Short mmCIF file of the C-alpha atoms (twelve columns), coordinates in Angstrom:
data_MODEL
# 
_entry.id   MODEL 
# 
loop_
_atom_site.group_PDB 
_atom_site.id 
_atom_site.type_symbol 
_atom_site.label_atom_id 
_atom_site.label_alt_id 
_atom_site.label_comp_id 
_atom_site.label_asym_id 
_atom_site.label_seq_id 
_atom_site.Cartn_x 
_atom_site.Cartn_y 
_atom_site.Cartn_z 
_atom_site.pdbx_PDB_model_num 
ATOM 1  C CA . MET A 1  102.939 93.231  122.712 1 
ATOM 2  C CA . ILE A 2  105.947 94.782  124.684 1 
ATOM 3  C CA . ALA A 3  106.018 98.460  125.714 1 
ATOM 4  C CA . VAL A 4  109.441 100.023 125.717 1 
ATOM 5  C CA . ASP A 5  110.611 102.741 127.801 1 
ATOM 6  C CA . THR A 6  112.997 105.763 126.890 1 
ATOM 7  C CA . ASN A 7  115.985 103.956 128.022 1 
ATOM 8  C CA . MET A 8  115.502 100.946 125.794 1 
ATOM 9  C CA . LEU A 9  114.875 103.350 122.843 1 
ATOM 10 C CA . VAL A 10 117.989 105.423 123.459 1 
ATOM 11 C CA . ARG A 11 120.055 102.234 123.722 1 
ATOM 12 C CA . LEU A 12 118.730 100.976 120.381 1 
ATOM 13 C CA . LEU A 13 119.285 104.344 118.631 1 
ATOM 14 C CA . ALA A 14 122.443 105.495 120.305 1 
ATOM 15 C CA . GLY A 15 124.124 102.291 120.664 1 
ATOM 16 C CA . ASP A 16 126.408 103.776 123.256 1 
ATOM 17 C CA . ASP A 17 126.540 100.560 125.359 1 
ATOM 18 C CA . VAL A 18 127.323 97.441  123.283 1 
ATOM 19 C CA . LYS A 19 125.679 95.024  125.709 1 
ATOM 20 C CA . GLN A 20 122.473 97.122  126.321 1 
ATOM 21 C CA . ALA A 21 122.366 97.925  122.490 1 
ATOM 22 C CA . ALA A 22 122.366 94.185  121.733 1 
ATOM 23 C CA . THR A 23 119.684 93.576  124.291 1 
ATOM 24 C CA . ALA A 24 117.536 96.233  122.810 1 
ATOM 25 C CA . ARG A 25 118.083 94.948  119.146 1 
ATOM 26 C CA . SER A 26 116.981 91.387  120.428 1 
ATOM 27 C CA . LEU A 27 113.878 92.889  122.099 1 
ATOM 28 C CA . PHE A 28 112.789 94.735  118.893 1 
ATOM 29 C CA . ALA A 29 113.524 91.605  116.852 1 
ATOM 30 C CA . ALA A 30 111.371 89.490  119.232 1 
ATOM 31 C CA . GLY A 31 107.933 90.539  118.429 1 
ATOM 32 C CA . PRO A 32 105.521 93.431  118.488 1 
ATOM 33 C CA . ILE A 33 106.633 96.777  120.301 1 
ATOM 34 C CA . TRP A 34 104.498 99.496  121.638 1 
ATOM 35 C CA . ILE A 35 105.914 102.951 121.834 1 
ATOM 36 C CA . ALA A 36 104.171 105.665 123.828 1 
ATOM 37 C CA . LYS A 37 104.161 109.387 122.728 1 
ATOM 38 C CA . ALA A 38 105.909 110.390 125.887 1 
ATOM 39 C CA . VAL A 39 108.781 107.814 125.185 1 
ATOM 40 C CA . LEU A 40 109.258 109.319 121.640 1 
ATOM 41 C CA . LEU A 41 109.437 112.875 123.239 1 
ATOM 42 C CA . GLU A 42 111.843 112.010 125.905 1 
ATOM 43 C CA . THR A 43 113.989 110.023 123.364 1 
ATOM 44 C CA . GLU A 44 114.003 112.828 121.006 1 
ATOM 45 C CA . TRP A 45 115.251 115.201 123.866 1 
ATOM 46 C CA . VAL A 46 117.840 112.792 125.153 1 
ATOM 47 C CA . LEU A 47 119.307 112.131 121.704 1 
ATOM 48 C CA . ARG A 48 119.669 115.943 121.062 1 
ATOM 49 C CA . SER A 49 120.519 117.242 124.530 1 
ATOM 50 C CA . LEU A 50 122.816 114.405 125.832 1 
ATOM 51 C CA . TYR A 51 124.072 112.707 122.861 1 
ATOM 52 C CA . GLY A 52 124.291 115.838 120.489 1 
ATOM 53 C CA . PHE A 53 122.248 114.399 117.688 1 
ATOM 54 C CA . GLU A 54 121.102 117.045 115.188 1 
ATOM 55 C CA . GLU A 55 117.398 117.122 114.305 1 
ATOM 56 C CA . SER A 56 117.877 115.542 111.105 1 
ATOM 57 C CA . ALA A 57 119.805 112.597 112.668 1 
ATOM 58 C CA . VAL A 58 116.730 112.152 115.089 1 
ATOM 59 C CA . ARG A 59 114.172 112.370 112.317 1 
ATOM 60 C CA . ASP A 60 116.308 109.734 110.260 1 
ATOM 61 C CA . ALA A 61 116.401 107.417 113.402 1 
ATOM 62 C CA . PHE A 62 112.672 107.719 113.998 1 
ATOM 63 C CA . THR A 63 112.053 107.015 110.274 1 
ATOM 64 C CA . LYS A 64 113.927 103.871 110.413 1 
ATOM 65 C CA . LEU A 65 112.370 102.882 113.726 1 
ATOM 66 C CA . LEU A 66 108.877 103.468 112.421 1 
ATOM 67 C CA . GLY A 67 109.772 101.508 109.303 1 
ATOM 68 C CA . LEU A 68 109.912 98.172  111.384 1 
ATOM 69 C CA . LYS A 69 106.577 96.431  110.913 1 
ATOM 70 C CA . ASN A 70 106.423 95.256  114.428 1 
ATOM 71 C CA . VAL A 71 106.659 98.855  116.019 1 
ATOM 72 C CA . HIS A 72 103.260 100.138 117.087 1 
ATOM 73 C CA . LEU A 73 102.136 103.698 118.213 1 
ATOM 74 C CA . ARG A 74 99.022  105.756 118.001 1 
ATOM 75 C CA . PRO A 75 98.191  106.428 114.243 1 
ATOM 76 C CA . ILE A 76 98.117  110.226 114.719 1 
ATOM 77 C CA . LEU A 77 101.471 110.182 116.206 1 
ATOM 78 C CA . ARG A 78 102.872 107.890 113.525 1 
ATOM 79 C CA . SER A 79 101.432 110.374 110.797 1 
ATOM 80 C CA . SER A 80 103.198 113.247 112.780 1 
ATOM 81 C CA . CYS A 81 106.569 111.463 113.018 1 
ATOM 82 C CA . GLU A 82 106.397 110.634 109.336 1 
ATOM 83 C CA . THR A 83 105.838 114.288 108.407 1 
ATOM 84 C CA . GLY A 84 108.833 115.436 110.492 1 
ATOM 85 C CA . GLY A 85 106.782 116.475 113.368 1 
ATOM 86 C CA . ARG A 86 104.991 119.321 111.659 1 
ATOM 87 C CA . ASN A 87 101.749 117.945 112.775 1 
ATOM 88 C CA . GLN A 88 100.557 119.858 115.936 1 
ATOM 89 C CA . SER A 89 100.069 116.714 117.913 1 
ATOM 90 C CA . PHE A 90 103.832 116.092 118.139 1 
ATOM 91 C CA . ARG A 91 105.861 118.859 119.914 1 
ATOM 92 C CA . ARG A 92 109.136 118.730 121.653 1 
ATOM 93 C CA . ALA A 93 109.298 119.022 125.447 1 
ATOM 94 C CA . ASP A 94 111.776 121.759 125.657 1 
# 
């Protein structure tokens, strides 16, 4: 299982750099991926603050990401993401 960092997740979801986005897609297609809570929180902040994503766009991107069968994270975090972050265990960093 490969643990990804915020940079890899941002490249996958933002697609701002063609070469890096292709590398991220290849990595996600290669096998099991682990995403830590801190990486999700940082990614959400980067997408909103630096890329101007609306909250609904971040939620949609995370929903698609979590729909991948090879993406793993703590069950309580997955549940929180799937309910739109309304669970107390998932709070934005800002």
